[in-house]
C-alpha positions in Angstrom: 52.3 89.2 237.7 50.7 88.0 240.9 49.2 84.5 241.4 45.6 85.6 241.0 46.2 87.3 237.7 48.4 84.4 236.5 45.6 81.9 237.4 43.0 84.0 235.6 45.2 84.2 232.5 45.8 80.4 232.5 42.1 79.8 233.0 41.2 82.1 230.1 43.7 80.4 227.8 42.3 77.0 228.7 38.8 78.2 227.9 40.0 79.5 224.5 41.6 76.1 223.9 38.3 74.3 224.9 36.3 76.7 222.6 38.6 76.1 219.6 38.1 72.3 219.9 34.3 72.5 220.8 33.5 74.7 217.8 35.0 72.2 215.4 33.9 68.9 217.0 30.5 68.6 215.3 32.0 66.6 212.4 33.9 64.2 214.5 31.2 61.5 214.3 31.2 61.4 210.5 32.6 58.1 209.1 35.6 59.5 207.3 37.6 62.7 206.8 36.0 65.6 205.0 35.9 67.0 201.5 38.4 66.0 198.8 41.8 67.7 199.5 42.4 66.2 203.0 42.6 62.7 201.4 45.9 63.7 199.9 47.5 63.9 203.4 45.6 60.9 204.7 46.9 58.8 201.8 50.5 59.9 202.5 50.1 59.2 206.2 48.8 55.7 205.3 51.8 55.1 203.0 54.1 56.2 205.8 52.5 53.8 208.3 52.5 50.9 205.9 56.1 51.4 204.7 57.8 51.3 208.1 57.5 55.1 208.4 59.3 55.8 205.2 57.5 57.5 202.4 58.3 56.4 198.8 60.2 59.0 196.7 57.8 58.6 193.8 54.0 58.9 193.9 52.6 56.4 191.4 48.9 57.2 192.0 48.7 60.8 190.8 49.4 62.3 187.4 49.7 58.8 186.0 51.4 58.0 183.8 54.2 58.2 185.0 53.3 59.8 188.3 55.2 62.5 190.1 57.9 63.0 192.7 56.7 62.8 196.3 56.7 66.3 197.7 59.5 67.1 200.1 57.3 68.9 202.7 55.6 65.8 204.2 55.8 66.9 207.8 52.0 67.0 208.2 51.3 63.4 207.1 54.2 62.3 209.2 52.6 64.1 212.1 49.3 62.2 211.5 51.3 59.0 211.3 53.2 59.6 214.6 50.0 60.7 216.4 48.5 57.4 215.2 51.5 55.4 216.5 51.3 57.3 219.8 47.6 56.6 220.2 48.1 52.9 219.4 50.3 52.6 222.4 47.2 53.4 224.5 44.5 51.6 222.5 44.9 49.2 219.6 41.3 49.9 218.6 42.2 53.4 217.2 42.7 53.3 213.5 44.4 55.8 211.2 41.1 57.2 209.9 40.1 58.2 213.5 43.5 59.7 214.1 43.2 61.7 210.8 39.8 63.1 212.0 41.3 64.0 215.4 44.5 65.6 214.0 43.1 69.1 213.2 41.6 69.2 216.7 44.9 68.4 218.3 46.5 71.2 216.3 43.7 73.5 217.3 44.3 72.7 220.9 47.9 73.8 220.5 47.3 77.0 218.3 46.1 79.3 221.2 49.5 78.7 223.0 51.8 80.3 220.4 49.1 82.9 219.6 49.1 83.9 223.3 52.9 83.8 223.6 53.3 85.9 220.5 50.7 88.4 221.6 52.2 88.5 225.1 55.8 89.1 224.0 54.5 91.9 221.7 52.3 93.6 224.2 50.9 91.9 227.3 48.8 88.9 228.5 45.5 90.6 227.4 46.9 91.2 223.9 47.9 87.5 223.8 44.5 86.2 224.9 42.6 88.4 222.5 44.9 87.4 219.6 44.3 83.7 220.4 40.5 84.2 220.6 40.4 86.1 217.3 42.3 83.4 215.5 40.3 80.4 216.7 37.0 82.1 216.1 37.8 83.5 212.6 35.1 82.2 210.2 37.6 81.5 207.4 39.7 79.4 209.7 36.8 77.4 211.1 35.8 76.1 207.7 39.2 74.6 207.0 40.0 73.2 210.4 36.9 71.2 211.4 37.4 67.7 212.8 38.2 65.5 209.9 39.4 68.4 207.7 43.0 67.1 207.8 44.4 69.5 205.3 47.4 71.7 206.2 45.5 74.8 207.2 45.7 74.1 210.9 49.4 73.3 210.9 50.1 76.3 208.7 48.5 78.6 211.3 50.3 76.9 214.2 53.8 77.0 212.6 53.4 80.5 211.3 52.7 81.7 214.9 55.4 79.6 216.3 58.0 80.7 213.7 57.3 84.4 214.2 57.2 84.0 218.0 60.6 82.2 218.1 62.2 84.8 215.8 61.0 87.6 218.1 62.3 85.6 221.0 65.7 85.3 219.4 65.8 89.0 218.7 64.9 89.8 222.3 67.7 87.6 223.6 70.3 88.3 220.9 71.9 91.0 223.2 73.0 88.2 225.5 75.4 87.0 222.8 76.2 83.4 224.0 73.0 83.2 226.0 71.1 84.0 222.8 72.5 81.0 220.9 69.8 78.5 222.2 67.1 80.9 221.0 68.7 81.1 217.6 68.7 77.3 217.4 65.0 77.2 218.5 64.0 79.8 215.8 65.9 77.9 213.1 64.5 74.6 214.1 60.9 75.8 214.2 61.2 77.6 210.9 62.6 74.4 209.3 59.6 72.5 210.8 57.3 75.0 209.2 58.9 74.4 205.8 58.8 70.6 206.3 55.1 70.8 207.0 54.3 73.3 204.2 56.5 73.9 201.2 55.7 77.7 201.3 56.7 77.8 205.0 59.4 80.3 204.1 56.6 82.9 204.3 57.6 83.9 207.9 61.2 84.6 206.9 60.0 86.4 203.7 57.9 88.7 205.9 60.9 89.5 208.1 63.0 90.0 205.0 60.5 92.5 203.7 60.5 94.1 207.1 64.2 95.0 207.1 64.1 97.7 204.4 60.8 98.9 205.7 62.2 99.2 209.2 65.4 101.0 208.2 63.5 103.4 205.9 60.9 104.2 208.6 63.7 104.9 211.1 65.2 107.4 208.7 61.9 109.1 208.1 61.2 109.1 211.9 64.5 110.8 212.5 63.8 113.5 210.0 60.3 114.0 211.5 61.6 114.5 215.0 64.5 116.7 213.9 62.3 118.7 211.4 65.1 118.4 208.9 65.5 116.7 205.5 68.7 115.0 206.6 69.6 111.9 208.4 72.6 110.2 209.9 73.1 106.5 209.1 75.2 106.0 212.2 71.9 106.3 214.2 70.8 103.1 212.6 73.8 101.1 213.9 72.2 100.1 217.3 69.0 98.8 215.4 71.1 97.0 212.9 73.1 95.2 215.6 70.1 94.4 217.8 67.4 93.6 215.2 68.7 93.3 211.6 71.8 91.2 212.4 69.9 88.5 214.4 67.5 88.2 211.4 70.3 87.8 208.9 71.9 85.1 211.1 68.5 83.2 211.2 68.0 83.6 207.5 71.5 82.4 206.6 71.5 79.3 208.9 67.9 78.3 207.9 68.6 78.6 204.2 71.8 76.6 204.3 70.3 73.8 206.3 67.1 74.0 204.3 69.0 73.7 201.0 71.0 70.7 202.4 67.7 69.0 203.4 66.2 69.5 200.0 63.8 72.3 200.9 65.5 74.7 198.5 65.8 78.3 199.8 63.9 81.4 200.6 64.6 82.7 197.2 63.2 79.6 195.5 60.1 79.9 197.6 59.7 83.6 196.6 60.0 82.7 192.9 57.6 79.8 193.4 55.1 82.1 195.0 55.4 84.7 192.2 55.0 81.8 189.7 51.8 80.7 191.5 50.3 84.2 191.2 51.4 84.3 187.6 54.0 87.1 187.9 56.9 84.9 186.7 57.2 81.7 184.6 54.4 79.7 183.1 51.2 80.1 185.1 48.9 77.2 186.0 45.8 77.9 184.0 43.7 75.9 186.5 44.0 78.8 189.0 41.7 80.9 186.9 38.9 78.4 187.6 39.4 78.2 191.4 36.8 80.4 193.1 39.1 81.3 195.9 41.8 82.5 193.5 39.6 84.9 191.6 40.7 88.5 191.6 39.0 90.6 194.2 38.9 94.3 194.7 39.6 94.6 198.4 39.3 98.3 198.2 35.6 98.2 197.1 32.7 97.9 199.5 31.8 94.4 198.4 35.4 93.2 198.4 36.1 94.7 201.8 32.9 93.1 203.2 34.0 89.7 201.9 37.3 90.0 203.8 35.7 91.2 207.0 33.1 88.4 206.8 35.9 85.8 206.7 38.4 87.4 209.0 36.2 89.2 211.4 35.2 92.9 211.6 37.0 93.7 214.9 40.4 92.3 213.9 40.2 94.0 210.5 39.3 97.4 211.9 41.8 97.3 214.7 44.5 96.4 212.2 43.7 98.8 209.4 42.6 101.7 211.6 43.7 101.0 215.2 47.3 100.2 214.4 47.9 103.4 212.4 46.1 105.5 215.1 48.4 103.9 217.7 51.4 104.8 215.7 50.2 108.4 215.1 49.5 108.8 218.8 53.1 107.7 219.6 54.4 110.2 217.0 52.3 112.9 218.6 53.7 112.1 222.0 57.2 112.0 220.5 57.6 108.4 221.4 59.7 106.1 219.2 57.7 103.6 217.1 58.6 100.1 218.3 60.1 97.8 215.6 57.3 95.4 216.6 54.7 97.9 215.2 56.6 98.3 212.0 56.7 94.5 211.5 52.9 94.3 212.2 52.4 96.9 209.6 54.4 94.9 207.0 52.8 91.6 208.0 49.3 93.0 207.7 49.9 95.0 204.5 51.6 92.1 202.7 49.0 89.6 203.6 46.2 92.1 202.9 47.7 92.7 199.5 47.9 89.0 198.8 44.1 88.9 198.9 44.1 90.7 195.6 45.2 87.5 194.0 42.6 85.4 195.7 40.3 85.4 198.8 42.0 82.2 199.9 44.9 84.2 201.1 42.7 86.0 203.7 43.7 83.1 206.0 47.2 84.7 206.2 45.7 88.1 206.8 43.5 86.6 209.5 46.6 85.5 211.5 48.3 88.9 211.0 45.2 91.0 211.8 44.3 88.9 214.9 47.9 89.4 216.2 47.8 93.1 215.4 44.4 93.5 217.0 45.6 91.8 220.1 48.6 94.2 220.2 46.4 97.2 219.8 44.0 96.0 222.6 46.9 95.2 224.9 48.3 98.8 224.4 44.8 100.3 224.8 44.7 98.6 228.2 48.0 100.0 229.2 47.1 103.5 228.1 43.6 103.7 229.6 43.7 101.7 232.8 45.1 104.5 235.0 43.7 107.5 233.1 39.9 107.7 232.5 37.8 105.1 234.2 34.7 105.9 232.2 36.5 105.7 228.8 38.3 102.6 229.9 35.0 100.9 230.9 33.2 102.0 227.7 36.0 100.9 225.3 36.4 97.5 226.8 32.7 96.9 227.2 32.4 97.4 223.5 35.3 95.1 222.8 33.7 92.5 225.1 30.4 92.7 223.2 32.2 92.2 219.9 34.2 89.3 221.3 30.9 87.7 222.5 29.4 88.1 219.1 32.5 86.5 217.5 32.3 83.5 219.8 28.6 83.1 219.2 29.1 83.3 215.4 31.9 80.8 215.6 29.7 78.2 217.4 27.0 78.6 214.7 29.5 78.3 211.9 30.9 75.1 213.5 27.5 73.5 213.8 26.7 74.3 210.1 29.9 72.8 208.7 28.7 69.3 208.4 28.1 70.0 204.7 31.8 69.4 204.1 31.1 65.6 204.4 31.4 63.4 201.3 28.0 62.1 200.3 27.1 58.4 200.4 26.6 58.4 196.7 30.3 59.2 196.2 31.3 56.5 198.7 29.1 54.0 196.8 30.7 54.9 193.5 34.2 54.7 194.9 33.4 51.4 196.5 32.4 50.1 193.1 35.7 51.2 191.6 37.6 49.5 194.4 35.8 46.2 193.8 35.7 46.2 190.0 38.5 48.3 188.5 41.8 46.7 187.6 44.8 47.8 189.8 46.4 49.3 186.6 43.3 51.3 185.7 43.3 55.0 185.3 40.5 57.0 186.8 39.8 60.3 185.0 37.4 63.2 185.8 37.7 66.9 186.5 40.7 67.7 188.8 38.9 68.3 192.1 38.2 64.7 193.2 41.6 63.3 192.3 42.7 63.2 196.0 39.7 61.2 197.2 40.0 58.8 194.2 43.6 57.9 195.0 43.2 58.1 198.8 40.0 56.0 199.0 40.4 53.6 196.2 44.2 53.3 195.9 43.8 53.6 192.1 45.7 55.9 189.7 44.2 59.3 188.9 44.7 61.4 185.8 45.1 64.6 187.8 44.3 66.1 191.2 44.4 69.3 193.2 48.2 69.1 194.0 49.1 71.2 191.0 52.0 69.9 189.0 53.4 72.4 186.6 56.7 70.4 186.3 55.2 67.0 185.6 56.7 65.2 182.6 55.6 64.6 179.9 52.1 66.0 180.6 51.9 68.8 183.1 48.9 70.2 184.8 48.1 72.7 182.1 48.1 69.9 179.4 46.0 67.5 181.5 43.3 70.0 182.4 43.0 71.2 178.9 42.7 67.6 177.7 40.1 66.8 180.3 38.1 69.8 179.4 38.1 68.8 175.8 37.2 65.1 176.5 34.0 66.3 178.3 33.0 69.3 176.2 33.6 68.1 172.7 30.7 66.8 170.6 33.0 64.2 168.9 33.4 61.2 171.1 36.1 59.8 168.8 38.2 62.9 169.7 37.6 62.1 173.4 38.9 58.6 172.9 41.9 59.7 171.0 42.8 62.1 173.9 42.3 59.4 176.5 44.5 56.9 174.6 47.6 59.1 174.9 47.4 58.6 178.7 47.3 54.8 178.4 50.8 54.3 177.0 54.0 56.3 177.1 56.6 55.9 174.4 60.2 55.0 175.3 61.2 58.6 174.5 58.5 60.0 176.8 59.5 57.6 179.6 63.1 58.6 179.2 62.1 62.2 179.3 60.6 61.7 182.7 63.7 59.7 184.0 66.0 62.5 182.7 63.9 65.1 184.6 63.7 63.3 187.9 66.6 60.8 187.9 66.7 57.4 189.7 63.7 58.0 191.8 61.4 57.1 188.9 60.5 53.4 189.4 60.8 50.9 186.6 57.0 50.4 186.4 56.2 54.1 186.3 55.6 53.8 182.5 53.6 50.7 182.7 50.6 50.7 180.3 47.1 51.5 181.6 44.8 48.5 181.2 41.4 50.3 181.7 40.2 53.9 181.8 37.1 54.9 183.8 35.5 58.3 183.3 33.5 59.9 186.2 30.6 62.2 185.1 29.3 63.8 188.3 26.6 66.3 189.2 29.0 68.9 190.5 30.4 69.2 187.0 27.2 70.8 185.8 28.2 74.0 187.6 31.8 73.6 186.5 31.0 73.0 182.9 31.9 76.5 182.0 35.5 75.8 182.9 35.6 72.4 181.2 34.4 74.0 177.9 36.7 77.0 178.5 39.9 74.8 178.9 38.7 72.5 176.2 39.2 75.4 173.7 42.0 77.1 175.6 44.5 79.1 173.4 47.8 78.9 175.2 49.5 81.2 172.7 47.0 83.9 173.4 47.2 83.3 177.1 51.0 83.6 177.2 51.1 86.6 174.9 48.6 88.6 176.9 49.5 87.3 180.3 45.8 87.0 180.8 45.1 90.7 180.7 43.1 90.7 177.5 42.4 87.0 177.5 38.8 85.9 177.1 37.5 82.4 178.0 35.2 80.7 175.4 33.2 78.9 178.1 29.6 77.8 178.0 27.1 77.4 180.8 24.1 75.2 181.6 21.4 77.7 182.5 19.4 76.3 185.5 16.1 78.1 186.0 14.1 77.3 189.2 10.3 76.9 189.4 8.5 80.3 190.0 4.7 79.9 189.8 1.8 78.6 187.8 0.1 80.9 185.2 -3.7 81.4 185.0 -4.1 78.2 183.0 -2.1 76.2 185.5 1.0 75.9 183.4 4.4 76.0 185.3 6.6 79.0 184.9 10.3 78.9 185.6 12.0 82.3 186.0 15.4 83.8 186.9 17.2 87.1 186.0 14.8 88.2 183.3 14.7 84.7 181.7 11.4 82.8 181.8 10.4 79.3 180.5 6.8 78.3 180.4 5.8 74.6 179.9 2.7 73.9 177.8 0.9 70.7 177.2 0.7 69.5 173.6 -1.1 66.2 173.6 1.3 63.8 175.3 4.2 66.0 174.7 5.5 69.2 176.4 6.4 72.4 174.8 8.8 74.9 176.3 8.3 78.6 175.5 11.3 80.8 176.3 11.4 84.6 176.8 14.4 86.7 177.4 13.6 90.3 176.4 17.2 91.5 177.1 18.4 89.1 174.5 15.7 89.8 172.0 14.0 86.4 172.5 10.2 86.5 172.7 7.8 83.6 172.9 10.2 81.2 171.1 9.5 77.5 171.3 12.6 75.5 172.2 13.3 72.7 169.6 14.0 69.9 172.1 12.3 69.2 175.5 13.3 66.3 177.7 11.0 65.3 180.6 10.2 62.2 182.8 6.9 60.3 183.2 6.8 57.5 185.7 10.5 57.5 185.8 10.8 57.1 182.0 12.5 59.7 179.9 10.6 61.3 177.0 11.6 63.6 174.2 9.5 66.3 172.5 11.1 67.5 169.3 10.2 70.3 166.9 11.7 70.8 163.5 10.0 74.1 162.7 12.0 77.0 161.3 10.8 79.4 164.0 11.9 77.3 166.9 14.9 78.0 169.0 17.6 75.4 168.5 18.5 74.1 172.0 17.2 71.9 174.7 15.1 72.2 177.8 15.9 69.4 180.2 13.3 69.2 183.0 14.3 67.9 186.4 12.2 64.8 187.3 10.9 66.6 190.3 9.9 69.6 188.1 11.6 71.9 190.6 13.9 73.4 187.9 14.7 73.2 184.2 18.0 73.4 182.4 18.5 75.3 179.1 21.3 74.0 176.9 22.5 75.6 173.7 23.4 73.2 170.9 27.1 72.9 171.7 26.3 71.9 175.3 23.3 69.7 174.4 25.5 67.6 172.1 28.6 67.4 174.3 30.0 64.2 175.6 29.4 65.2 179.2 25.7 66.0 178.6 25.2 62.6 176.9 27.0 61.0 179.8 25.4 62.6 182.8 21.9 63.7 181.5 21.3 60.7 179.2 23.3 57.9 180.8 25.6 57.5 177.7 22.7 57.2 175.2 24.1 57.6 171.7 27.8 57.0 172.8 29.6 54.1 171.2 32.9 54.3 173.0 31.8 54.8 176.6 30.0 52.1 178.5 27.9 53.0 181.5 29.0 50.6 184.3 27.7 52.3 187.4 25.2 55.0 188.1 23.6 56.8 191.1 22.0 60.3 191.2 25.4 62.0 191.7 28.1 59.9 190.1 28.0 58.0 186.8 31.0 55.8 185.8 31.8 55.0 182.2 34.4 52.6 181.0 36.2 53.9 177.9 36.6 51.4 175.0 40.3 51.9 174.3 
């Protein structure tokens, strides 16, 4: 490669690095890190800094009582802590929060490098550059790697690229025998770093493990194809086994031995854990059925496929699913041997594409695979067309250039629109109240999503959070989320209090059960009694009430016996209906999906007439209407036999109404959030704003 081309490649790579950071920098000015989950890693980084760069073996703030073991894969919070220490050597004014906001951008500045190197070793520099550009502009990746989104998504992408690149590098130099040893060491080291940063970092090696039988099987089929005979000779596989399979087995063996000694378990344990997460083996975490990004998706349907392409990008998806097979068929047609690289890309793409069946969240992995495969195809297209048909070459790469420009433009727009990930001031105000008023031995309980920000921002103990804990003793994630659903969705507040009380004190037997499960790392005060319990009823739980009521009546026996195939959730929903128009008399009409509610004046009261022809409901007056006049709440109640038992709750702005069936109307959560605890004897409202209402449980 001459100096001009090298300079152009370096300049292009620098521009991609700049673009990756620029797209995600719009949230850098926000006061804290984004969303809920990143607070988990911020809290761990803070504990590392405050404890002389040693993280405690036991996490007292989550799943209390008694807490849970600190996860082994803490490489990312350590990275944030070390970045902070490095920055402090230049300026003492930089605090840990600033470093946590910058940390995703630093990783993003590094990601194009292994993406380019991997693409280049697989094809050429053009393939490496396009792979890097596809990755940093992928819509799904932008949303989880903005400045301040200090979750593990950015390091996962970085280390996945690095681990696969170093394995390919080791295979390439394995023929040098002793000269290949440094590359083996680098590959093992990088893969261990991947596992240290993410407990499922064995994924790269699992992909190569799946590649081995696919590779050998394809070679046998390829031999039969070329010989036009249904016979094969295993001795033809010996060179491939020596040059490709043997280096992989060496890397697997060394990484697993060292990983096991370091407490990372093994590739097999990771595989079983992944199968358990998807529900194929062991006890499944029931919370996963409520996670939007873990819902089953039909990727082979038009809508499912569109969902994937919208997140990953149309061009990488098409080049992977269509371009890569066409390239392989073209080589077969020309009697060229299919490179082992192409077989791995097939395996990588197909495995990660199949993972999306268990949740759209896994499209992040397919994004990395498809971006790399698309870069490989484009790099090969360049080699095939550059010296053959000038017009075809110009047309193909002009079209690719247009799609790349669109990708970059879309990425910039997505980055600018990502400020919505910021935590609202109402949440900060509520958490500040807890920091100032709650006892240090309090337990903060709500639905599982905000657990990370509760512990990370306030330093108080949380009942549960998003770091799923199936092995927690004595109350695991399944038990806690069912209890929390019941606390909120039951109509009997005494039942809610009884459930809460079991988390305020552990018996000696329960405490010993935890110590037996986890050994000496359980601190003496892990079973200390809770002094206060605060419940958070928040506006986002209106939309999640279906799952609270579902888990509150969850039948574990039915779930386990059916493995979820025939299982039905008994969840209830608030039905929110937006304002539509005024009728001829000037009365407001609310309508959505065939359901209409008309508000009528009846003296000083309001009546709500509901129509839902599909349900056989016509012109029924709802028994209970709640509305606001001059900021004061008013009730209109009917006790007639022909009224519909339920409630219409009218938003103070009159922009929408909520219909609640009796079980929802009378639930503890409704009385907490919509009525500020009115009628509740065991929950005292101690703080309220439009989004968050805090109740102290009388225990």
